[in-house]
C-alpha positions in Angstrom: 63.1 -29.7 23.7 60.3 -26.1 24.2 57.1 -26.7 22.4 55.6 -23.9 19.7 53.8 -21.4 21.8 50.0 -22.8 20.8 51.0 -26.5 21.2 52.6 -25.5 25.1 49.1 -23.6 25.3 46.6 -26.1 24.5 48.4 -28.3 28.2 46.4 -25.5 29.7 46.0 -26.4 33.6 47.9 -29.7 33.4 51.0 -27.8 35.2 51.1 -24.7 37.1 52.9 -21.8 36.8 53.7 -18.1 38.0 53.5 -14.4 37.1 55.5 -11.9 37.8 54.9 -10.0 41.3 51.1 -9.3 42.6 50.4 -9.6 46.2 48.9 -11.4 48.9 45.9 -9.8 50.6 42.8 -10.7 53.1 40.2 -11.4 50.8 37.2 -10.1 53.4 34.6 -12.3 51.1 32.9 -14.2 54.4 31.4 -11.6 55.4 28.8 -11.5 52.2 29.0 -15.0 51.8 26.9 -16.0 55.1 23.4 -15.8 53.0 21.9 -17.4 49.6 22.1 -14.8 46.9 19.0 -12.7 47.4 16.9 -10.8 44.6 16.7 -6.9 44.8 13.2 -5.1 45.4 12.0 -3.5 42.3 12.9 0.1 42.6 10.4 3.1 41.6 12.4 3.6 38.7 15.2 2.1 36.9 18.1 4.2 35.0 19.5 2.8 32.5 22.3 3.7 30.9 23.2 3.7 27.4 26.6 3.2 27.5 26.6 -0.3 28.9 29.8 -1.7 27.4 33.2 -0.9 26.2 32.7 1.3 22.8 30.9 4.0 22.2 27.1 5.2 23.7 24.2 3.1 22.3 21.3 5.0 20.3 17.9 5.0 22.0 15.1 3.0 20.0 12.3 4.2 23.0 10.6 7.8 23.6 9.0 9.5 26.3 6.0 7.8 27.0 6.5 4.9 25.5 5.1 1.5 26.8 7.7 -1.3 27.4 7.5 -5.0 28.0 10.6 -6.6 29.8 13.8 -8.2 27.7 12.2 -5.6 24.9 15.6 -3.8 22.9 15.8 -0.2 24.5 18.6 0.8 22.6 21.4 -0.3 19.9 25.1 0.0 19.3 26.1 0.3 16.3 29.9 -1.2 14.7 32.3 -1.8 15.9 30.4 -3.8 18.0 27.0 -4.3 17.7 25.0 -5.2 20.2 21.7 -4.2 22.4 20.1 -2.9 25.9 17.5 -4.4 26.7 14.6 -3.2 29.4 14.7 -4.7 32.7 10.9 -4.8 33.3 7.9 -3.9 32.1 6.8 -0.6 32.4 6.6 2.8 30.8 9.7 5.0 29.8 9.4 8.5 31.7 12.3 10.0 30.1 15.3 9.4 27.2 17.4 11.9 29.6 20.8 12.7 31.5 21.7 10.9 34.6 24.2 9.6 36.7 25.8 6.3 34.8 28.3 5.0 36.9 30.9 5.5 34.8 34.6 6.0 36.2 34.7 9.6 34.9 32.2 10.3 37.4 30.5 12.5 34.4 26.9 12.2 33.2 25.4 10.3 30.5 22.1 9.9 28.4 19.9 7.2 29.6 16.7 5.8 29.5 14.6 6.2 32.6 12.0 3.7 33.3 8.9 3.4 35.7 8.3 -0.3 36.2 4.5 -1.4 36.3 4.7 -4.4 38.5 3.6 -6.6 36.0 7.4 -8.1 34.9 5.7 -9.2 31.6 8.6 -10.6 29.3 8.5 -9.6 25.6 8.3 -12.3 23.4 11.6 -14.7 23.8 13.2 -16.6 21.2 15.3 -19.8 22.4 17.3 -21.8 19.9 15.9 -24.8 20.3 18.5 -28.1 20.3 21.3 -25.5 20.8 23.9 -28.6 21.1 23.2 -29.4 17.1 22.5 -25.3 15.9 25.0 -23.3 14.1 27.8 -21.6 16.1 26.9 -18.1 14.2 23.6 -19.0 15.2 24.8 -19.0 19.0 26.9 -16.2 18.1 24.1 -14.0 17.0 21.9 -14.8 20.1 24.5 -13.8 22.3 25.1 -10.6 20.5 21.2 -9.5 19.8 21.0 -10.7 24.1 23.7 -8.1 24.6 25.9 -10.7 26.4 29.3 -8.8 27.5 32.2 -9.2 29.7 31.0 -9.4 33.6 34.1 -9.7 35.0 34.4 -5.8 34.7 36.1 -5.2 31.4 32.4 -5.4 29.3 33.7 -6.4 26.3 31.5 -7.4 23.8 31.2 -11.1 24.4 29.9 -12.1 20.6 32.9 -9.7 19.3 35.1 -11.7 21.4 34.3 -14.8 20.1 34.2 -14.0 16.8 37.8 -13.0 17.0 38.2 -16.5 18.7 36.9 -18.3 16.3 38.8 -16.9 13.4 42.4 -17.7 15.6 41.1 -21.2 15.1 41.2 -21.4 19.0 41.6 -24.7 21.1 40.8 -23.8 24.4 38.2 -22.0 26.6 39.3 -20.6 29.5 36.1 -20.0 32.4 37.8 -17.3 34.7 36.2 -17.7 38.1 39.6 -17.2 40.2 37.5 -13.6 41.8 41.0 -12.6 43.7 40.2 -8.8 44.6 39.3 -8.5 48.5 35.5 -8.4 49.3 34.0 -9.5 45.6 32.1 -12.6 45.8 29.6 -12.5 42.9 30.9 -15.1 41.1 31.8 -17.2 43.9 28.3 -17.3 44.8 27.2 -18.0 41.4 29.2 -20.9 41.0 28.2 -22.3 44.6 24.4 -21.8 43.6 24.2 -21.9 39.9 26.8 -24.3 38.7 24.7 -26.7 36.4 24.3 -22.8 34.7 28.0 -22.0 34.5 28.6 -25.5 32.7 25.7 -25.3 30.6 27.7 -21.9 29.7 30.5 -23.7 29.2 29.2 -25.9 26.7 27.2 -23.0 24.6 30.3 -20.7 24.6 32.5 -24.1 23.3 30.1 -24.7 20.8 29.9 -21.1 19.2 33.8 -21.1 19.2 35.0 -25.0 18.4 37.3 -25.2 21.2 38.3 -28.9 21.9 38.6 -28.3 25.2 37.2 -26.3 28.5 38.9 -25.1 31.9 37.4 -23.6 34.2 39.6 -22.0 36.8 38.5 -21.3 40.5 40.4 -20.4 43.6 42.0 -23.1 45.6 40.3 -21.5 48.8 36.9 -21.7 47.1 36.4 -25.5 48.3 32.3 -25.4 48.4 32.9 -24.3 44.6 34.8 -27.0 43.8 32.6 -29.9 44.9 29.2 -28.2 43.1 31.3 -28.0 40.1 32.8 -30.7 39.9 29.2 -32.4 40.7 27.9 -30.3 38.1 30.7 -31.5 35.4 30.0 -35.0 36.3 26.3 -34.5 35.7 27.1 -33.3 32.3 28.7 -36.7 30.9 31.0 -34.4 29.4 34.9 -35.2 29.5 36.3 -32.2 28.1 35.9 -29.9 30.9 38.5 -29.6 33.5 38.2 -28.0 36.6 41.7 -26.4 37.8 42.7 -24.9 41.1 44.5 -22.1 40.9 46.8 -20.1 44.0 44.9 -17.2 45.4 47.0 -14.1 44.5 46.1 -10.9 43.9 45.7 -10.3 40.7 45.3 -13.6 39.3 41.8 -13.1 38.2 43.4 -11.0 35.6 43.4 -12.4 32.3 47.0 -12.6 31.2 47.7 -13.4 34.5 45.6 -16.2 34.7 46.3 -17.8 31.5 50.3 -17.3 32.7 49.3 -19.2 35.6 47.6 -22.1 33.8 50.0 -21.9 30.8 53.6 -20.5 31.5 53.1 -18.2 28.7 52.7 -14.5 28.4 50.8 -12.9 25.9 52.4 -11.2 23.3 52.1 -7.4 23.4 49.9 -5.9 21.3 48.1 -9.8 20.9 45.0 -11.4 22.3 45.2 -14.4 24.2 43.4 -16.2 20.5 46.6 -15.6 19.2 47.6 -18.5 21.3 44.3 -20.2 20.4 43.5 -19.6 24.0 39.7 -17.4 24.7 38.9 -16.3 28.6 35.6 -15.5 29.5 34.4 -14.9 33.5 31.9 -17.5 34.7 29.3 -15.1 35.2 29.3 -14.4 31.3 29.3 -17.7 30.9 25.9 -18.2 32.8 24.1 -15.1 30.8 25.4 -16.8 27.9 23.4 -19.7 28.5 20.3 -18.0 29.3 20.7 -16.0 25.9 20.7 -19.0 24.1 18.4 -21.3 25.5 16.0 -19.1 27.3 15.9 -16.3 25.0 16.7 -13.9 27.4 18.9 -10.8 27.3 21.5 -9.9 29.6 19.2 -7.0 31.9 20.3 -8.5 35.5 23.6 -9.4 37.5 24.7 -10.8 40.8 25.9 -7.6 42.8 27.9 -7.9 46.1 27.1 -5.4 48.6 29.8 -5.6 51.4 32.1 -3.7 53.6 32.1 -2.4 57.1 30.3 -0.3 56.5 26.8 -1.6 55.2 24.7 -3.4 58.4 24.1 -6.4 56.4 26.4 -7.6 53.5 24.9 -9.7 50.9 25.0 -10.6 47.5 21.9 -9.4 45.7 20.4 -10.5 41.9 19.9 -6.7 40.9 18.2 -5.6 37.5 20.3 -3.4 35.6 19.4 0.1 36.5 18.5 0.0 40.2 19.7 2.7 41.9 22.5 1.6 44.4 20.7 3.1 47.2 18.0 0.7 47.1 20.5 -2.2 47.4 22.0 -0.4 50.4 19.0 -0.1 51.7 18.0 -3.8 51.8 21.3 -4.8 52.8 20.2 -3.0 56.3 21.9 0.3 55.3 24.5 2.2 55.9 26.6 1.7 59.5 27.2 4.6 61.6 31.0 4.6 60.2 30.6 4.4 56.6 32.9 6.6 55.0 33.3 5.8 51.2 31.1 4.3 48.7 33.0 2.5 45.7 32.3 0.3 42.9 33.9 -2.6 42.3 36.6 -3.9 44.6 39.1 -1.7 46.9 42.1 -2.4 44.4 40.5 -1.3 41.3 36.9 0.2 42.0 36.4 3.5 42.1 35.0 6.3 44.1 30.8 7.5 43.3 29.4 10.9 44.4 26.4 9.3 44.9 24.6 6.0 45.7 21.8 7.6 43.2 23.8 6.1 40.4 22.2 2.8 38.7 23.7 -0.3 38.4 25.4 -1.6 35.3 26.5 -4.5 33.6 30.1 -4.2 35.4 29.1 -3.4 38.6 30.4 -6.5 40.5 30.7 -4.8 43.7 29.0 -2.0 45.8 31.8 -2.0 48.6 31.1 0.8 51.4 34.2 1.2 53.4 34.4 2.5 57.0 36.6 4.9 58.2 38.7 2.6 59.8 38.8 1.1 56.4 40.3 3.7 54.9 44.4 4.4 54.9 45.2 8.2 56.7 46.0 10.8 53.9 49.6 11.1 53.5 51.8 13.8 51.3 52.7 12.5 48.5 56.9 12.6 48.7 59.2 11.8 45.8 59.8 8.7 44.6 62.5 7.7 46.1 63.8 4.8 43.3 63.2 1.8 45.7 62.3 -0.8 42.9 58.8 -2.1 45.2 56.6 -1.0 42.6 58.2 -3.0 39.4 58.6 -5.8 41.9 54.7 -6.2 42.6 54.0 -5.4 38.7 52.1 -8.8 37.6 52.9 -7.2 33.8 56.6 -6.5 34.2 56.8 -2.8 33.8 58.6 0.2 35.6 55.9 2.2 37.1 58.2 4.6 38.5 59.6 5.4 35.3 56.1 5.5 33.2 55.2 8.2 36.3 58.6 10.0 36.0 57.1 10.2 31.9 53.9 11.1 32.3 54.6 13.9 35.2 56.9 15.1 32.4 54.4 15.6 29.7 56.1 12.8 27.7 53.3 10.6 26.7 55.5 9.1 23.8 58.0 7.8 26.4 55.4 6.3 28.3 53.6 4.6 25.8 57.2 3.4 24.7 57.6 2.0 28.4 54.6 0.0 27.7 51.8 2.0 29.2 49.5 0.3 27.0 50.3 -3.0 29.5 49.1 -1.9 32.4 46.0 -3.5 33.7 45.6 -1.0 36.7 45.7 -3.2 39.3 46.6 -0.8 42.2 49.4 -3.3 43.3 52.3 -0.5 43.1 50.0 1.6 44.9 49.9 -0.3 48.1 53.7 -0.9 48.3 54.5 2.4 47.3 56.5 4.0 50.5 56.4 7.6 49.1 52.7 7.4 48.5 52.6 8.4 45.1 49.1 7.9 43.3 50.9 5.4 40.5 47.5 4.0 38.9 46.0 7.8 38.8 49.0 8.8 37.0 48.5 6.1 34.6 44.9 6.3 33.5 45.7 9.7 33.2 48.6 8.9 30.6 46.3 6.3 28.9 43.6 9.3 28.2 46.2 11.4 27.6 47.6 8.5 24.8 44.3 8.3 23.4 43.9 12.2 22.7 47.3 12.1 21.5 46.5 9.4 19.0 43.0 11.1 17.9 44.8 14.2 17.2 47.7 12.5 14.9 44.5 10.9 13.5 42.9 14.3 12.9 46.3 15.7 11.9 46.9 12.6 9.3 43.3 13.1 7.8 43.9 16.7 7.2 47.4 16.3 6.0 45.5 14.0 3.4 43.5 16.2 2.3 44.9 19.0 2.2 47.4 16.7 -0.4 44.7 15.4 -2.3 43.5 19.4 -2.6 47.0 20.4 -3.5 46.7 17.4 -6.3 43.8 17.9 -7.7 44.6 22.0 -7.7 47.7 21.0 -9.7 45.4 18.5 -11.9 43.0 21.1 -12.5 46.2 23.7 -13.5 47.8 21.0 -15.7 44.2 20.0 -17.4 44.0 24.3 -17.9 47.5 24.3 -19.4 47.2 21.4 -21.5 43.6 22.3 -22.9 45.1 26.1 -24.0 47.8 24.6 -25.5 45.6 22.1 -27.3 43.7 25.5 -28.5 47.1 26.9 -29.6 48.0 23.9 -31.7 44.6 24.1 -32.9 45.0 27.5 -34.0 48.3 27.1 -35.2 47.3 24.0 -37.1 44.0 26.0 -38.3 46.3 28.6 -39.6 49.0 26.1 -41.0 45.6 24.7 -42.9 44.4 27.9 -44.5 47.7 29.2 -44.9 48.1 25.9 -47.5 44.9 26.4 -48.6 45.6 29.5 -50.0 49.1 28.6 -51.4 47.4 26.3 -52.9 44.7 28.3 -54.2 47.9 30.6 -55.9 49.3 27.8 -57.6 45.9 27.1 -58.7 45.6 30.7 -60.0 49.1 31.0 -61.0 48.7 28.1 -63.2 45.3 28.9 -64.6 47.1 32.1 -65.8 49.8 30.6 -67.4 47.6 28.5 -69.5 45.5 31.0 -70.1 48.8 33.2 -71.2 49.6 30.3 -73.2 46.0 30.0 -74.6 46.1 33.8 -75.9 49.7 33.5 -77.3 48.6 30.4 -79.6 45.1 32.5 -80.7 47.4 35.6 -81.7 49.7 33.3 -83.7 47.2 31.9 -85.6 45.7 34.7 -86.4 48.8 35.9 -87.9 
């Protein structure tokens, strides 16, 4: 007998399942894991973008010439996802101006430009004492104030995700350590070197959400990570944290794919994991949440994998947000002679950067420098032959060839009906397409068009509502005028009728008076005769 979905989800990790499609890829991770994590050098300038998480750009709280301290809030997000951007070090704000912001669009945005003073002086921090017994709401508030977001790449505000999970009464917290995309090793190095902090983060998020159990999922190739995390869990004395190895297959690190592997369940379309009683967070997000609650430290730095055959000494660096990528490349020995392309992110889901002047952002898990030999030979795009390979590898069970046809022909509504929103842009379909069609680019374009259509529909609906409201208002005004005119006419008519009645009454009185006078005169004449 099959259990209800939420009850089945509570058995997460007890038996592993499979998701549809996916690819077995060479990982290329060892080249960046030979040395311990190094701290990046302090650059002459930091360029901190005001767009640091999902949603709208933040509003600057500082001005040119202002002296700031490390950890000080320098920008604030408004609803629907409140939060802050913080100063990575102490120094002086030299400008709040447009600059490259490492965004997939390639466009510039507003950034706070900071000249470090070299003192690295912290502002006053507010750690939560005895956080194990603190109110969960206080933990969530501190996570929000410290600007914690999903560090796996989605940069969704962690506090908002936790609040949603809390409203759904989640039972299981999943920490995602399945770093499945080639070349990226920042999470693996974090778990190797800071396993106790990852476990602390798990406990912080567990208390903040009220989850009854925690699962930390890692790839089955991470032997050293398994040992370090297992020891950290044992030292914590907690018996509700389980460590689970999952098969290394791309894109198993995707939230929905990992949940399917652990539970055998698919997150319903249009729903979130919390619908199944699950909350999934990246291991680096958990570590940052622990730092926010236990030490009061905001998110001002992250581990970045600097790797690829186009860089001389691949490594993982702990970099301040706003550090120009060129500084990280220089610290890793500079570009090799055959460097050809610079990517932010991995080879499957990353995007090309025009310049290494772009800064490190919260979503920057990897700086990948590809060589000429790494880049596939440019092929002419050919017509789709309907081979079905893209559908075979799609982890979201979509029909990529149909989606691409819809979008190419401007049928955006049809593409949305065929599941465009469910595409995770993993690039598996691109990888196997024999016609060399840039499917993922089409899907990104289609999503942008769909968002535009939705916005236009909203604007159209608002305009329609305003027009209908105006017409109703004018109709009401007209009706009110007619009613007032009728009332005035009726009043005049009533007044006229009243005057007529008064005149008739007076006429009757006069007539009666005349009659009475005539009678009296007749009586007088009779008496005199």
